[in-house]
C-alpha positions as CSV (number, residue, x, y, z in Angstrom):
1,M,-0.1,0.0,0.0
2,A,2.8,2.3,0.8
3,R,5.0,1.5,-2.2
4,G,6.0,4.6,-4.1
5,L,5.4,7.0,-1.3
6,G,8.0,9.0,0.7
7,A,8.0,8.4,4.3
8,D,6.4,11.9,4.9
9,E,3.5,11.2,2.5
10,L,1.6,8.3,4.0
11,V,-0.9,9.9,6.4
12,F,-3.6,7.1,5.8
13,I,-3.0,3.4,6.5
14,N,-6.7,2.3,6.5
15,W,-8.2,0.5,3.5
16,A,-10.2,3.0,1.2
17,Y,-14.0,3.3,0.8
18,E,-16.1,4.5,-2.1
19,E,-19.9,4.2,-2.7
20,D,-21.7,3.9,-6.0
21,P,-22.7,6.6,-7.1
22,P,-19.5,8.0,-5.7
23,M,-19.6,10.0,-2.6
24,D,-19.5,13.8,-3.5
25,L,-17.5,15.3,-0.6
26,L,-15.9,18.8,-1.4
27,L,-12.3,18.2,-0.4
28,E,-9.1,20.7,-0.3
29,A,-6.9,20.2,-3.2
30,T,-4.3,18.8,-0.7
31,D,-6.6,16.1,0.5
32,E,-7.8,15.0,-3.0
33,P,-5.0,12.2,-3.4
34,D,-6.4,10.6,-0.4
35,R,-10.2,10.8,-1.2
36,C,-11.0,7.2,-0.8
37,H,-9.4,7.0,2.5
38,I,-11.1,10.1,3.6
39,N,-14.5,8.7,2.4
40,L,-14.1,6.0,5.0
41,Y,-13.4,8.4,7.9
42,H,-16.1,10.6,6.7
43,R,-18.7,7.9,6.5
44,T,-17.8,6.4,9.8
45,A,-17.5,9.5,11.8
46,T,-20.8,11.4,10.4
47,Q,-22.6,8.6,12.1
48,A,-22.4,10.7,15.3
49,D,-22.5,14.5,15.4
50,L,-19.0,15.5,16.4
51,S,-19.4,19.4,16.3
52,G,-18.3,20.7,19.6
53,K,-17.8,17.2,21.1
54,R,-14.7,15.9,22.9
55,V,-13.4,13.2,20.4
56,L,-11.1,10.1,21.0
57,E,-9.9,8.2,18.3
58,V,-8.3,4.8,19.4
59,S,-5.5,3.5,16.9
60,C,-5.1,6.8,14.6
61,G,-2.5,5.4,12.5
62,H,-0.5,8.3,10.8
63,G,-3.1,10.8,11.8
64,G,-4.6,11.5,8.5
65,G,-8.2,10.7,9.6
66,A,-7.7,12.7,12.6
67,S,-6.5,15.8,10.8
68,Y,-9.2,15.8,8.3
69,L,-12.0,15.1,11.0
70,T,-10.6,18.1,13.0
71,R,-10.5,20.4,10.0
72,T,-14.0,19.5,8.7
73,L,-16.4,18.4,11.6
74,G,-15.7,21.0,14.2
75,P,-15.1,19.0,17.4
76,A,-14.2,21.0,20.5
77,S,-11.1,18.5,20.9
78,Y,-9.8,15.6,19.1
79,T,-7.4,13.2,20.8
80,A,-5.8,10.7,18.7
81,L,-4.2,7.7,20.4
82,D,-1.9,5.0,19.0
83,L,0.2,2.1,20.5
84,N,3.3,2.9,18.0
85,P,5.5,5.5,19.6
86,A,7.0,6.2,16.1
87,G,3.6,6.8,14.6
88,I,2.7,9.2,17.3
89,K,6.0,11.3,16.7
90,F,5.1,11.3,13.0
91,C,1.7,12.6,13.6
92,Q,3.0,15.2,16.1
93,Q,5.6,16.5,13.5
94,R,2.9,16.4,10.6
95,H,-0.3,17.4,11.8
96,H,-0.7,20.8,13.6
97,L,-4.2,21.9,14.2
98,P,-5.8,23.7,17.3
99,G,-7.5,21.1,19.4
100,L,-5.7,18.2,17.9
101,D,-3.5,16.1,20.0
102,F,-1.6,12.9,19.6
103,V,-1.0,10.6,22.7
104,Q,0.8,7.2,22.8
105,G,-1.2,4.5,24.5
106,D,-2.8,1.0,24.4
107,A,-6.4,0.6,23.4
108,E,-6.9,-2.0,26.1
109,D,-5.7,0.3,28.8
110,L,-6.7,3.8,28.0
111,P,-4.7,6.5,29.8
112,F,-7.9,8.6,30.4
113,E,-10.4,9.1,33.1
114,D,-14.0,7.8,32.6
115,E,-16.1,10.4,30.9
116,S,-13.3,12.3,29.3
117,F,-14.8,12.1,25.7
118,D,-18.2,12.3,24.3
119,V,-17.4,10.1,21.2
120,V,-15.0,7.3,20.7
121,L,-14.0,6.5,17.2
122,N,-12.0,3.4,15.9
123,V,-11.4,2.8,12.2
124,E,-10.2,-0.6,11.0
125,A,-8.1,-1.5,14.1
126,S,-10.2,-3.2,16.9
127,H,-10.1,-6.5,15.1
128,C,-6.4,-6.6,15.8
129,Y,-6.6,-6.2,19.5
130,P,-5.8,-9.5,21.4
131,R,-8.4,-8.7,23.9
132,F,-11.3,-7.1,22.2
133,P,-13.7,-7.4,25.0
134,V,-11.1,-5.6,27.3
135,F,-11.2,-2.7,24.8
136,L,-14.9,-2.5,24.8
137,E,-15.1,-2.1,28.7
């Protein structure tokens, strides 16, 4: 999936998504190359109203979805967590937006107090957790 891209270009590591007829999201020119990845994030996240909400994304990968949703859906805050410290470092260097924070942590042992977030988002990652029921708690 990453073949042909430079190390700083891969901001989405999820599978892509499209509908028939195609989704007609209005995207910035810089987002256009990632349209099909953004479609998946948009379709998933808009099942809830993120506007003004405190959002937690668990397993954020390289932060492309977190950046897009922060810029377009107006959450009060967006915290993106991932287990991979190198991935979090990449996100912190690449994505600079007010209200967007990247945190290293374990999906099965979240480093947050209960009731810290209004919405929890997980895109194509929970199937990889060794103890999925623990994540759901």
